[in-house]
Structure formats: structure tokens, C-alpha cells
All heavy atoms as a GROMACS GRO file, in nm:
protein
  570
    1MET      N    1  -4.143   4.110  -1.396
    1MET     CA    2  -4.113   3.996  -1.485
    1MET      C    3  -4.238   3.975  -1.579
    1MET      O    4  -4.345   3.993  -1.543
    1MET     CB    5  -4.098   3.865  -1.396
    1MET     CG    6  -3.992   3.777  -1.466
    1MET     SD    7  -3.952   3.635  -1.351
    1MET     CE    8  -3.827   3.715  -1.250
    2ASN      N    9  -4.210   3.952  -1.701
    2ASN     CA   10  -4.312   3.937  -1.800
    2ASN      C   11  -4.332   3.784  -1.838
    2ASN      O   12  -4.265   3.728  -1.916
    2ASN     CB   13  -4.272   4.014  -1.935
    2ASN     CG   14  -4.389   4.017  -2.031
    2ASN    OD1   15  -4.499   3.979  -2.000
    2ASN    ND2   16  -4.350   4.062  -2.146
    3TYR      N   17  -4.430   3.731  -1.783
    3TYR     CA   18  -4.467   3.586  -1.805
    3TYR      C   19  -4.574   3.578  -1.910
    3TYR      O   20  -4.658   3.666  -1.922
    3TYR     CB   21  -4.520   3.523  -1.682
    3TYR     CG   22  -4.419   3.500  -1.570
    3TYR    CD1   23  -4.417   3.589  -1.461
    3TYR    CD2   24  -4.329   3.402  -1.573
    3TYR    CE1   25  -4.329   3.575  -1.355
    3TYR    CE2   26  -4.232   3.384  -1.478
    3TYR     CZ   27  -4.234   3.471  -1.365
    3TYR     OH   28  -4.135   3.447  -1.268
    4ARG      N   29  -4.567   3.467  -1.990
    4ARG     CA   30  -4.671   3.441  -2.092
    4ARG      C   31  -4.729   3.308  -2.065
    4ARG      O   32  -4.676   3.204  -2.103
    4ARG     CB   33  -4.608   3.447  -2.234
    4ARG     CG   34  -4.557   3.581  -2.265
    4ARG     CD   35  -4.491   3.579  -2.404
    4ARG     NE   36  -4.431   3.711  -2.422
    4ARG     CZ   37  -4.480   3.792  -2.522
    4ARG    NH1   38  -4.576   3.754  -2.606
    4ARG    NH2   39  -4.420   3.908  -2.535
    5TYR      N   40  -4.845   3.318  -1.998
    5TYR     CA   41  -4.920   3.195  -1.955
    5TYR      C   42  -5.032   3.162  -2.056
    5TYR      O   43  -5.081   3.247  -2.117
    5TYR     CB   44  -4.976   3.207  -1.817
    5TYR     CG   45  -4.864   3.200  -1.708
    5TYR    CD1   46  -4.824   3.319  -1.646
    5TYR    CD2   47  -4.802   3.088  -1.670
    5TYR    CE1   48  -4.729   3.318  -1.550
    5TYR    CE2   49  -4.707   3.082  -1.579
    5TYR     CZ   50  -4.664   3.196  -1.509
    5TYR     OH   51  -4.569   3.185  -1.417
    6SER      N   52  -5.067   3.036  -2.047
    6SER     CA   53  -5.176   2.982  -2.141
    6SER      C   54  -5.313   3.020  -2.080
    6SER      O   55  -5.334   3.018  -1.959
    6SER     CB   56  -5.165   2.843  -2.156
    6SER     OG   57  -5.040   2.799  -2.204
    7LEU      N   58  -5.406   3.052  -2.169
    7LEU     CA   59  -5.547   3.066  -2.123
    7LEU      C   60  -5.632   2.977  -2.225
    7LEU      O   61  -5.611   2.977  -2.345
    7LEU     CB   62  -5.592   3.214  -2.154
    7LEU     CG   63  -5.526   3.334  -2.089
    7LEU    CD1   64  -5.592   3.458  -2.142
    7LEU    CD2   65  -5.520   3.313  -1.948
    8LEU      N   66  -5.722   2.906  -2.162
    8LEU     CA   67  -5.812   2.827  -2.234
    8LEU      C   68  -5.945   2.891  -2.201
    8LEU      O   69  -5.991   2.890  -2.094
    8LEU     CB   70  -5.810   2.680  -2.188
    8LEU     CG   71  -5.914   2.588  -2.253
    8LEU    CD1   72  -5.911   2.583  -2.403
    8LEU    CD2   73  -5.910   2.453  -2.191
    9ILE      N   74  -6.008   2.949  -2.305
    9ILE     CA   75  -6.138   3.014  -2.286
    9ILE      C   76  -6.242   2.936  -2.366
    9ILE      O   77  -6.232   2.918  -2.490
    9ILE     CB   78  -6.125   3.163  -2.339
    9ILE    CG1   79  -6.012   3.237  -2.273
    9ILE    CG2   80  -6.263   3.237  -2.323
    9ILE    CD1   81  -5.981   3.371  -2.319
   10GLN      N   82  -6.350   2.908  -2.294
   10GLN     CA   83  -6.458   2.819  -2.343
   10GLN      C   84  -6.589   2.885  -2.312
   10GLN      O   85  -6.612   2.927  -2.200
   10GLN     CB   86  -6.457   2.675  -2.296
   10GLN     CG   87  -6.325   2.608  -2.337
   10GLN     CD   88  -6.323   2.461  -2.280
   10GLN    OE1   89  -6.319   2.455  -2.147
   10GLN    NE2   90  -6.330   2.368  -2.351
   11TRP      N   91  -6.678   2.890  -2.412
   11TRP     CA   92  -6.821   2.939  -2.387
   11TRP      C   93  -6.895   2.829  -2.317
   11TRP      O   94  -6.889   2.707  -2.349
   11TRP     CB   95  -6.886   2.972  -2.516
   11TRP     CG   96  -7.026   3.012  -2.502
   11TRP    CD1   97  -7.133   2.936  -2.530
   11TRP    CD2   98  -7.084   3.132  -2.437
   11TRP    NE1   99  -7.253   3.009  -2.499
   11TRP    CE2  100  -7.220   3.122  -2.436
   11TRP    CE3  101  -7.016   3.244  -2.376
   11TRP    CZ2  102  -7.296   3.228  -2.389
   11TRP    CZ3  103  -7.096   3.343  -2.330
   11TRP    CH2  104  -7.238   3.333  -2.335
   12SER      N  105  -6.963   2.864  -2.206
   12SER     CA  106  -7.053   2.767  -2.141
   12SER      C  107  -7.198   2.808  -2.170
   12SER      O  108  -7.242   2.914  -2.124
   12SER     CB  109  -7.030   2.772  -1.989
   12SER     OG  110  -7.134   2.706  -1.919
   13GLU      N  111  -7.266   2.727  -2.241
   13GLU     CA  112  -7.403   2.754  -2.278
   13GLU      C  113  -7.491   2.749  -2.157
   13GLU      O  114  -7.585   2.820  -2.139
   13GLU     CB  115  -7.453   2.650  -2.379
   13GLU     CG  116  -7.585   2.681  -2.446
   13GLU     CD  117  -7.576   2.817  -2.522
   13GLU    OE1  118  -7.482   2.843  -2.598
   13GLU    OE2  119  -7.672   2.889  -2.519
   14VAL      N  120  -7.455   2.655  -2.064
   14VAL     CA  121  -7.526   2.646  -1.935
   14VAL      C  122  -7.523   2.777  -1.851
   14VAL      O  123  -7.617   2.824  -1.804
   14VAL     CB  124  -7.479   2.522  -1.856
   14VAL    CG1  125  -7.540   2.521  -1.716
   14VAL    CG2  126  -7.497   2.399  -1.936
   15ASP      N  127  -7.400   2.820  -1.837
   15ASP     CA  128  -7.378   2.945  -1.749
   15ASP      C  129  -7.388   3.074  -1.827
   15ASP      O  130  -7.398   3.177  -1.767
   15ASP     CB  131  -7.238   2.937  -1.691
   15ASP     CG  132  -7.207   2.811  -1.610
   15ASP    OD1  133  -7.295   2.783  -1.525
   15ASP    OD2  134  -7.104   2.750  -1.623
   16LYS      N  135  -7.391   3.066  -1.965
   16LYS     CA  136  -7.395   3.189  -2.052
   16LYS      C  137  -7.271   3.278  -2.013
   16LYS      O  138  -7.286   3.399  -2.005
   16LYS     CB  139  -7.522   3.265  -2.023
   16LYS     CG  140  -7.652   3.181  -2.058
   16LYS     CD  141  -7.659   3.145  -2.205
   16LYS     CE  142  -7.792   3.076  -2.232
   16LYS     NZ  143  -7.783   2.986  -2.344
   17LEU      N  144  -7.159   3.220  -1.998
   17LEU     CA  145  -7.036   3.288  -1.965
   17LEU      C  146  -6.918   3.232  -2.036
   17LEU      O  147  -6.922   3.110  -2.075
   17LEU     CB  148  -7.001   3.275  -1.805
   17LEU     CG  149  -7.102   3.339  -1.718
   17LEU    CD1  150  -7.075   3.296  -1.576
   17LEU    CD2  151  -7.092   3.496  -1.721
   18TYR      N  152  -6.810   3.300  -2.052
   18TYR     CA  153  -6.685   3.246  -2.102
   18TYR      C  154  -6.611   3.204  -1.976
   18TYR      O  155  -6.579   3.282  -1.885
   18TYR     CB  156  -6.600   3.358  -2.174
   18TYR     CG  157  -6.666   3.390  -2.307
   18TYR    CD1  158  -6.749   3.497  -2.324
   18TYR    CD2  159  -6.633   3.318  -2.425
   18TYR    CE1  160  -6.799   3.530  -2.450
   18TYR    CE2  161  -6.686   3.343  -2.547
   18TYR     CZ  162  -6.769   3.450  -2.557
   18TYR     OH  163  -6.820   3.480  -2.679
   19LEU      N  164  -6.579   3.076  -1.968
   19LEU     CA  165  -6.501   3.020  -1.858
   19LEU      C  166  -6.357   3.013  -1.895
   19LEU      O  167  -6.320   2.968  -2.005
   19LEU     CB  168  -6.550   2.876  -1.826
   19LEU     CG  169  -6.705   2.870  -1.802
   19LEU    CD1  170  -6.740   2.720  -1.767
   19LEU    CD2  171  -6.742   2.962  -1.678
   20VAL      N  172  -6.265   3.049  -1.803
   20VAL     CA  173  -6.124   3.052  -1.831
   20VAL      C  174  -6.053   2.953  -1.747
   20VAL      O  175  -6.064   2.951  -1.622
   20VAL     CB  176  -6.070   3.187  -1.805
   20VAL    CG1  177  -5.917   3.195  -1.839
   20VAL    CG2  178  -6.140   3.294  -1.879
   21THR      N  179  -5.965   2.870  -1.805
   21THR     CA  180  -5.885   2.776  -1.736
   21THR      C  181  -5.741   2.820  -1.759
   21THR      O  182  -5.704   2.861  -1.871
   21THR     CB  183  -5.905   2.632  -1.796
   21THR    OG1  184  -6.037   2.593  -1.781
   21THR    CG2  185  -5.812   2.531  -1.730
   22LEU      N  186  -5.664   2.809  -1.647
   22LEU     CA  187  -5.519   2.849  -1.653
   22LEU      C  188  -5.435   2.725  -1.628
   22LEU      O  189  -5.412   2.687  -1.516
   22LEU     CB  190  -5.484   2.959  -1.555
   22LEU     CG  191  -5.570   3.088  -1.558
   22LEU    CD1  192  -5.542   3.163  -1.438
   22LEU    CD2  193  -5.536   3.160  -1.682
   23PRO      N  194  -5.397   2.654  -1.747
   23PRO     CA  195  -5.341   2.519  -1.726
   23PRO      C  196  -5.216   2.520  -1.633
   23PRO      O  197  -5.196   2.427  -1.551
   23PRO     CB  198  -5.301   2.481  -1.868
   23PRO     CG  199  -5.395   2.560  -1.959
   23PRO     CD  200  -5.420   2.690  -1.882
   24GLU      N  201  -5.129   2.624  -1.643
   24GLU     CA  202  -5.012   2.622  -1.557
   24GLU      C  203  -5.038   2.630  -1.416
   24GLU      O  204  -4.955   2.603  -1.329
   24GLU     CB  205  -4.905   2.732  -1.600
   24GLU     CG  206  -4.851   2.707  -1.739
   24GLU     CD  207  -4.922   2.771  -1.858
   24GLU    OE1  208  -5.048   2.812  -1.838
   24GLU    OE2  209  -4.880   2.788  -1.963
   25PHE      N  210  -5.149   2.687  -1.380
   25PHE     CA  211  -5.181   2.711  -1.240
   25PHE      C  212  -5.277   2.596  -1.184
   25PHE      O  213  -5.340   2.624  -1.076
   25PHE     CB  214  -5.247   2.846  -1.225
   25PHE     CG  215  -5.147   2.962  -1.237
   25PHE    CD1  216  -5.138   3.017  -1.368
   25PHE    CD2  217  -5.068   3.008  -1.142
   25PHE    CE1  218  -5.040   3.112  -1.386
   25PHE    CE2  219  -4.979   3.107  -1.159
   25PHE     CZ  220  -4.967   3.160  -1.286
   26ALA      N  221  -5.290   2.492  -1.253
   26ALA     CA  222  -5.381   2.378  -1.210
   26ALA      C  223  -5.354   2.338  -1.064
   26ALA      O  224  -5.453   2.295  -1.003
   26ALA     CB  225  -5.367   2.268  -1.307
   27GLU      N  226  -5.228   2.334  -1.020
   27GLU     CA  227  -5.199   2.291  -0.890
   27GLU      C  228  -5.240   2.398  -0.783
   27GLU      O  229  -5.246   2.362  -0.664
   27GLU     CB  230  -5.062   2.255  -0.881
   27GLU     CG  231  -5.019   2.134  -0.957
   27GLU     CD  232  -4.881   2.085  -0.932
   27GLU    OE1  233  -4.820   2.119  -0.831
   27GLU    OE2  234  -4.827   2.014  -1.024
   28LEU      N  235  -5.252   2.521  -0.819
   28LEU     CA  236  -5.278   2.627  -0.730
   28LEU      C  237  -5.424   2.668  -0.715
   28LEU      O  238  -5.469   2.725  -0.621
   28LEU     CB  239  -5.201   2.753  -0.755
   28LEU     CG  240  -5.057   2.752  -0.739
   28LEU    CD1  241  -4.983   2.885  -0.787
   28LEU    CD2  242  -5.022   2.734  -0.587
   29ALA      N  243  -5.502   2.640  -0.830
   29ALA     CA  244  -5.634   2.699  -0.835
   29ALA      C  245  -5.727   2.596  -0.892
   29ALA      O  246  -5.691   2.504  -0.972
   29ALA     CB  247  -5.635   2.808  -0.934
   30MET      N  248  -5.856   2.606  -0.860
   30MET     CA  249  -5.964   2.525  -0.909
   30MET      C  250  -5.970   2.569  -1.061
   30MET      O  251  -5.950   2.681  -1.094
   30MET     CB  252  -6.093   2.542  -0.838
   30MET     CG  253  -6.097   2.497  -0.695
   30MET     SD  254  -6.249   2.530  -0.613
   30MET     CE  255  -6.378   2.471  -0.728
   31GLN      N  256  -6.019   2.479  -1.147
   31GLN     CA  257  -6.027   2.502  -1.285
   31GLN      C  258  -6.174   2.476  -1.325
   31GLN      O  259  -6.230   2.375  -1.283
   31GLN     CB  260  -5.932   2.419  -1.366
   31GLN     CG  261  -5.789   2.442  -1.324
   31GLN     CD  262  -5.732   2.576  -1.366
   31GLN    OE1  263  -5.782   2.637  -1.461
   31GLN    NE2  264  -5.642   2.624  -1.294
   32PRO      N  265  -6.242   2.562  -1.399
   32PRO     CA  266  -6.188   2.693  -1.448
   32PRO      C  267  -6.178   2.785  -1.329
   32PRO      O  268  -6.247   2.771  -1.239
   32PRO     CB  269  -6.289   2.734  -1.550
   32PRO     CG  270  -6.415   2.657  -1.522
   32PRO     CD  271  -6.372   2.529  -1.453
   33CYS      N  272  -6.084   2.877  -1.344
   33CYS     CA  273  -6.058   2.961  -1.229
   33CYS      C  274  -6.120   3.098  -1.236
   33CYS      O  275  -6.128   3.172  -1.134
   33CYS     CB  276  -5.905   2.972  -1.208
   33CYS     SG  277  -5.831   3.081  -1.330
   34THR      N  278  -6.164   3.139  -1.349
   34THR     CA  279  -6.238   3.270  -1.360
   34THR      C  280  -6.329   3.265  -1.480
   34THR      O  281  -6.337   3.172  -1.549
   34THR     CB  282  -6.138   3.390  -1.374
   34THR    OG1  283  -6.207   3.508  -1.351
   34THR    CG2  284  -6.063   3.392  -1.504
   35TYR      N  285  -6.395   3.378  -1.512
   35TYR     CA  286  -6.500   3.377  -1.616
   35TYR      C  287  -6.525   3.525  -1.654
   35TYR      O  288  -6.475   3.616  -1.590
   35TYR     CB  289  -6.631   3.314  -1.570
   35TYR     CG  290  -6.691   3.384  -1.453
   35TYR    CD1  291  -6.776   3.490  -1.466
   35TYR    CD2  292  -6.658   3.340  -1.314
   35TYR    CE1  293  -6.829   3.552  -1.360
   35TYR    CE2  294  -6.708   3.406  -1.207
   35TYR     CZ  295  -6.794   3.515  -1.226
   35TYR     OH  296  -6.846   3.576  -1.116
   36GLY      N  297  -6.602   3.544  -1.757
   36GLY     CA  298  -6.640   3.670  -1.806
   36GLY      C  299  -6.772   3.668  -1.879
   36GLY      O  300  -6.805   3.570  -1.944
   37LYS      N  301  -6.845   3.774  -1.878
   37LYS     CA  302  -6.969   3.783  -1.954
   37LYS      C  303  -6.936   3.801  -2.106
   37LYS      O  304  -7.011   3.760  -2.198
   37LYS     CB  305  -7.061   3.897  -1.913
   37LYS     CG  306  -7.122   3.865  -1.775
   37LYS     CD  307  -7.208   3.986  -1.724
   37LYS     CE  308  -7.257   3.960  -1.591
   37LYS     NZ  309  -7.339   4.071  -1.537
   38THR      N  310  -6.822   3.863  -2.128
   38THR     CA  311  -6.776   3.886  -2.277
   38THR      C  312  -6.637   3.820  -2.280
   38THR      O  313  -6.564   3.791  -2.178
   38THR     CB  314  -6.764   4.036  -2.298
   38THR    OG1  315  -6.653   4.093  -2.228
   38THR    CG2  316  -6.894   4.103  -2.292
   39TYR      N  317  -6.586   3.803  -2.399
   39TYR     CA  318  -6.457   3.744  -2.421
   39TYR      C  319  -6.353   3.829  -2.365
   39TYR      O  320  -6.256   3.798  -2.290
   39TYR     CB  321  -6.438   3.725  -2.566
   39TYR     CG  322  -6.316   3.631  -2.610
   39TYR    CD1  323  -6.331   3.489  -2.608
   39TYR    CD2  324  -6.198   3.688  -2.643
   39TYR    CE1  325  -6.225   3.407  -2.640
   39TYR    CE2  326  -6.089   3.606  -2.673
   39TYR     CZ  327  -6.105   3.470  -2.671
   39TYR     OH  328  -5.999   3.390  -2.705
   40GLU      N  329  -6.368   3.963  -2.387
   40GLU     CA  330  -6.275   4.058  -2.334
   40GLU      C  331  -6.271   4.062  -2.184
   40GLU      O  332  -6.156   4.081  -2.123
   40GLU     CB  333  -6.308   4.196  -2.392
   40GLU     CG  334  -6.278   4.211  -2.537
   40GLU     CD  335  -6.393   4.149  -2.628
   40GLU    OE1  336  -6.506   4.116  -2.569
   40GLU    OE2  337  -6.368   4.134  -2.744
   41GLU      N  338  -6.383   4.061  -2.119
   41GLU     CA  339  -6.393   4.054  -1.971
   41GLU      C  340  -6.324   3.927  -1.920
   41GLU      O  341  -6.257   3.925  -1.819
   41GLU     CB  342  -6.538   4.060  -1.925
   41GLU     CG  343  -6.546   4.062  -1.773
   41GLU     CD  344  -6.698   4.064  -1.739
   41GLU    OE1  345  -6.780   3.984  -1.787
   41GLU    OE2  346  -6.724   4.144  -1.643
   42ALA      N  347  -6.342   3.810  -1.988
   42ALA     CA  348  -6.278   3.679  -1.941
   42ALA      C  349  -6.126   3.703  -1.945
   42ALA      O  350  -6.058   3.659  -1.855
   42ALA     CB  351  -6.324   3.572  -2.031
   43ILE      N  352  -6.076   3.761  -2.049
   43ILE     CA  353  -5.930   3.788  -2.065
   43ILE      C  354  -5.874   3.878  -1.948
   43ILE      O  355  -5.780   3.841  -1.891
   43ILE     CB  356  -5.889   3.838  -2.198
   43ILE    CG1  357  -5.914   3.730  -2.307
   43ILE    CG2  358  -5.745   3.889  -2.197
   43ILE    CD1  359  -5.897   3.784  -2.447
   44ALA      N  360  -5.948   3.987  -1.924
   44ALA     CA  361  -5.909   4.080  -1.821
   44ALA      C  362  -5.909   4.009  -1.686
   44ALA      O  363  -5.826   4.023  -1.601
   44ALA     CB  364  -6.009   4.198  -1.822
   45ASN      N  365  -6.007   3.929  -1.655
   45ASN     CA  366  -6.034   3.866  -1.534
   45ASN      C  367  -5.918   3.760  -1.520
   45ASN      O  368  -5.865   3.734  -1.410
   45ASN     CB  369  -6.163   3.790  -1.518
   45ASN     CG  370  -6.274   3.891  -1.499
   45ASN    OD1  371  -6.252   4.009  -1.460
   45ASN    ND2  372  -6.401   3.855  -1.522
   46ALA      N  373  -5.878   3.696  -1.633
   46ALA     CA  374  -5.768   3.595  -1.621
   46ALA      C  375  -5.645   3.666  -1.593
   46ALA      O  376  -5.557   3.613  -1.516
   46ALA     CB  377  -5.758   3.529  -1.761
   47GLN      N  378  -5.615   3.788  -1.648
   47GLN     CA  379  -5.495   3.860  -1.624
   47GLN      C  380  -5.489   3.896  -1.480
   47GLN      O  381  -5.381   3.886  -1.406
   47GLN     CB  382  -5.494   3.987  -1.710
   47GLN     CG  383  -5.455   3.957  -1.848
   47GLN     CD  384  -5.473   4.075  -1.946
   47GLN    OE1  385  -5.554   4.161  -1.922
   47GLN    NE2  386  -5.392   4.082  -2.047
   48GLU      N  387  -5.599   3.941  -1.417
   48GLU     CA  388  -5.610   3.971  -1.275
   48GLU      C  389  -5.578   3.838  -1.186
   48GLU      O  390  -5.502   3.844  -1.090
   48GLU     CB  391  -5.746   4.018  -1.236
   48GLU     CG  392  -5.763   4.162  -1.280
   48GLU     CD  393  -5.897   4.220  -1.244
   48GLU    OE1  394  -5.954   4.174  -1.132
   48GLU    OE2  395  -5.952   4.314  -1.308
   49ALA      N  396  -5.635   3.728  -1.230
   49ALA     CA  397  -5.610   3.605  -1.159
   49ALA      C  398  -5.468   3.554  -1.165
   49ALA      O  399  -5.416   3.524  -1.061
   49ALA     CB  400  -5.696   3.491  -1.221
   50ILE      N  401  -5.408   3.575  -1.279
   50ILE     CA  402  -5.262   3.547  -1.284
   50ILE      C  403  -5.184   3.635  -1.202
   50ILE      O  404  -5.090   3.580  -1.132
   50ILE     CB  405  -5.213   3.551  -1.430
   50ILE    CG1  406  -5.275   3.431  -1.517
   50ILE    CG2  407  -5.065   3.545  -1.446
   50ILE    CD1  408  -5.260   3.449  -1.668
   51ALA      N  409  -5.203   3.763  -1.200
   51ALA     CA  410  -5.129   3.854  -1.122
   51ALA      C  411  -5.152   3.806  -0.968
   51ALA      O  412  -5.047   3.816  -0.897
   51ALA     CB  413  -5.178   3.995  -1.141
   52GLY      N  414  -5.266   3.775  -0.935
   52GLY     CA  415  -5.298   3.734  -0.804
   52GLY      C  416  -5.220   3.602  -0.757
   52GLY      O  417  -5.159   3.591  -0.645
   53TYR      N  418  -5.214   3.512  -0.850
   53TYR     CA  419  -5.142   3.383  -0.821
   53TYR      C  420  -4.984   3.414  -0.811
   53TYR      O  421  -4.924   3.357  -0.729
   53TYR     CB  422  -5.166   3.281  -0.926
   53TYR     CG  423  -5.305   3.237  -0.923
   53TYR    CD1  424  -5.379   3.223  -1.051
   53TYR    CD2  425  -5.376   3.199  -0.805
   53TYR    CE1  426  -5.517   3.168  -1.043
   53TYR    CE2  427  -5.499   3.151  -0.800
   53TYR     CZ  428  -5.567   3.144  -0.918
   53TYR     OH  429  -5.708   3.096  -0.924
   54LEU      N  430  -4.936   3.503  -0.896
   54LEU     CA  431  -4.795   3.537  -0.892
   54LEU      C  432  -4.764   3.608  -0.757
   54LEU      O  433  -4.657   3.590  -0.692
   54LEU     CB  434  -4.754   3.620  -1.009
   54LEU     CG  435  -4.757   3.549  -1.143
   54LEU    CD1  436  -4.724   3.648  -1.268
   54LEU    CD2  437  -4.660   3.429  -1.148
   55ASP      N  438  -4.848   3.702  -0.710
   55ASP     CA  439  -4.835   3.770  -0.584
   55ASP      C  440  -4.821   3.666  -0.469
   55ASP      O  441  -4.746   3.672  -0.381
   55ASP     CB  442  -4.941   3.872  -0.561
   55ASP     CG  443  -4.934   3.990  -0.652
   55ASP    OD1  444  -4.825   4.020  -0.707
   55ASP    OD2  445  -5.028   4.073  -0.659
   56TYR      N  446  -4.924   3.566  -0.479
   56TYR     CA  447  -4.930   3.467  -0.376
   56TYR      C  448  -4.809   3.382  -0.374
   56TYR      O  449  -4.745   3.365  -0.262
   56TYR     CB  450  -5.054   3.371  -0.408
   56TYR     CG  451  -5.050   3.249  -0.318
   56TYR    CD1  452  -5.104   3.257  -0.188
   56TYR    CD2  453  -5.010   3.127  -0.370
   56TYR    CE1  454  -5.091   3.141  -0.105
   56TYR    CE2  455  -5.012   3.014  -0.277
   56TYR     CZ  456  -5.047   3.023  -0.159
   56TYR     OH  457  -5.050   2.916  -0.078
   57CYS      N  458  -4.754   3.346  -0.492
   57CYS     CA  459  -4.625   3.274  -0.498
   57CYS      C  460  -4.512   3.350  -0.430
   57CYS      O  461  -4.431   3.300  -0.356
   57CYS     CB  462  -4.586   3.240  -0.642
   57CYS     SG  463  -4.694   3.105  -0.708
   58GLN      N  464  -4.507   3.487  -0.457
   58GLN     CA  465  -4.397   3.569  -0.410
   58GLN      C  466  -4.416   3.580  -0.255
   58GLN      O  467  -4.318   3.567  -0.185
   58GLN     CB  468  -4.405   3.712  -0.475
   58GLN     CG  469  -4.288   3.800  -0.432
   58GLN     CD  470  -4.293   3.926  -0.505
   58GLN    OE1  471  -4.381   3.965  -0.569
   58GLN    NE2  472  -4.178   3.992  -0.499
   59GLU      N  473  -4.535   3.601  -0.208
   59GLU     CA  474  -4.559   3.616  -0.064
   59GLU      C  475  -4.519   3.490   0.014
   59GLU      O  476  -4.469   3.497   0.120
   59GLU     CB  477  -4.701   3.653  -0.036
   59GLU     CG  478  -4.739   3.801  -0.077
   59GLU     CD  479  -4.887   3.820  -0.081
   59GLU    OE1  480  -4.969   3.730  -0.033
   59GLU    OE2  481  -4.929   3.928  -0.121
   60GLU      N  482  -4.546   3.376  -0.047
   60GLU     CA  483  -4.530   3.247   0.011
   60GLU      C  484  -4.391   3.190  -0.016
   60GLU      O  485  -4.359   3.077   0.032
   60GLU     CB  486  -4.637   3.145  -0.028
   60GLU     CG  487  -4.778   3.189   0.016
   60GLU     CD  488  -4.789   3.201   0.166
   60GLU    OE1  489  -4.744   3.104   0.242
   60GLU    OE2  490  -4.857   3.299   0.215
   61GLY      N  491  -4.308   3.252  -0.088
   61GLY     CA  492  -4.172   3.208  -0.125
   61GLY      C  493  -4.177   3.086  -0.225
   61GLY      O  494  -4.083   3.009  -0.218
   62LEU      N  495  -4.285   3.075  -0.298
   62LEU     CA  496  -4.299   2.958  -0.391
   62LEU      C  497  -4.242   3.008  -0.532
   62LEU      O  498  -4.244   3.123  -0.563
   62LEU     CB  499  -4.445   2.928  -0.405
   62LEU     CG  500  -4.522   2.888  -0.278
   62LEU    CD1  501  -4.666   2.869  -0.305
   62LEU    CD2  502  -4.460   2.759  -0.229
   63ILE      N  503  -4.189   2.912  -0.600
   63ILE     CA  504  -4.154   2.942  -0.739
   63ILE      C  505  -4.278   2.936  -0.833
   63ILE      O  506  -4.359   2.835  -0.822
   63ILE     CB  507  -4.052   2.831  -0.785
   63ILE    CG1  508  -3.920   2.839  -0.705
   63ILE    CG2  509  -4.021   2.849  -0.937
   63ILE    CD1  510  -3.828   2.722  -0.729
   64PRO      N  511  -4.307   3.034  -0.904
   64PRO     CA  512  -4.422   3.041  -0.984
   64PRO      C  513  -4.416   2.935  -1.095
   64PRO      O  514  -4.304   2.892  -1.132
   64PRO     CB  515  -4.434   3.176  -1.046
   64PRO     CG  516  -4.298   3.233  -1.027
   64PRO     CD  517  -4.231   3.161  -0.916
   65PRO      N  518  -4.527   2.877  -1.142
   65PRO     CA  519  -4.518   2.777  -1.253
   65PRO      C  520  -4.460   2.835  -1.380
   65PRO      O  521  -4.470   2.952  -1.403
   65PRO     CB  522  -4.670   2.742  -1.278
   65PRO     CG  523  -4.751   2.830  -1.189
   65PRO     CD  524  -4.660   2.911  -1.106
   66SER      N  525  -4.390   2.752  -1.448
   66SER     CA  526  -4.320   2.791  -1.575
   66SER      C  527  -4.432   2.805  -1.680
   66SER      O  528  -4.514   2.709  -1.692
   66SER     CB  529  -4.223   2.689  -1.620
   66SER     OG  530  -4.115   2.682  -1.524
   67PRO      N  531  -4.430   2.909  -1.762
   67PRO     CA  532  -4.520   2.917  -1.877
   67PRO      C  533  -4.494   2.810  -1.971
   67PRO      O  534  -4.382   2.760  -1.988
   67PRO     CB  535  -4.486   3.039  -1.942
   67PRO     CG  536  -4.425   3.130  -1.830
   67PRO     CD  537  -4.343   3.027  -1.752
   68THR      N  538  -4.602   2.750  -2.035
   68THR     CA  539  -4.590   2.646  -2.141
   68THR      C  540  -4.517   2.711  -2.262
   68THR      O  541  -4.545   2.820  -2.304
   68THR     CB  542  -4.729   2.594  -2.178
   68THR    OG1  543  -4.791   2.548  -2.064
   68THR    CG2  544  -4.718   2.487  -2.280
   69LEU      N  545  -4.423   2.641  -2.312
   69LEU     CA  546  -4.351   2.691  -2.427
   69LEU      C  547  -4.408   2.632  -2.548
   69LEU      O  548  -4.428   2.506  -2.558
   69LEU     CB  549  -4.207   2.647  -2.423
   69LEU     CG  550  -4.122   2.704  -2.306
   69LEU    CD1  551  -3.981   2.646  -2.311
   69LEU    CD2  552  -4.114   2.853  -2.316
   70ILE      N  553  -4.446   2.716  -2.651
   70ILE     CA  554  -4.506   2.676  -2.771
   70ILE      C  555  -4.406   2.714  -2.886
   70ILE      O  556  -4.373   2.829  -2.895
   70ILE     CB  557  -4.638   2.739  -2.793
   70ILE    CG1  558  -4.732   2.698  -2.680
   70ILE    CG2  559  -4.701   2.699  -2.922
   70ILE    CD1  560  -4.868   2.770  -2.681
   71ALA      N  561  -4.374   2.614  -2.955
   71ALA     CA  562  -4.278   2.643  -3.070
   71ALA      C  563  -4.348   2.714  -3.177
   71ALA      O  564  -4.468   2.693  -3.215
   71ALA     CB  565  -4.222   2.508  -3.118
   72ALA      N  566  -4.278   2.813  -3.231
   72ALA     CA  567  -4.344   2.894  -3.346
   72ALA      C  568  -4.322   2.829  -3.472
   72ALA      O  569  -4.242   2.748  -3.498
   72ALA     CB  570  -4.279   3.032  -3.344
   0.00000   0.00000   0.00000
């Protein structure tokens, strides 16, 4: 299945990292839930985190969160 989830990526001057929040997964995961030293690494780590949460939902018989719909 091809889901399109939201990513909120913010630079943390304190941590010197890009912190990633996954709004749709707020009930399943601490926020921010992943990070990266570069913007690209933060995105890749977020994709891995989403895949992991979706696997968890499938294993536990949970319905995955619905992606946020954004009108074009």
C-alpha cells in the first residue's frame, strides 16, 4: 500500500540535527520520533520509521493512522 504521511522537519540548533515529527503517528510514537545529521538523512530515517510503524500495526492487527489529506 502506498501511504503519504506528513513529515515535520525542524533544525535543532541545540542538538545540531534535523528532528522529524510524524503527526499521524503521535499516538504510537514519541515526538520527534527520528532525526538526521542532514536533511536527506532525516527523510530516510523518517521513511524507515513509518515502515516500522506500519509493520507494527499489521503485526498487532491495528488499523494504521490515516494520512492527513491536504487539498491541492
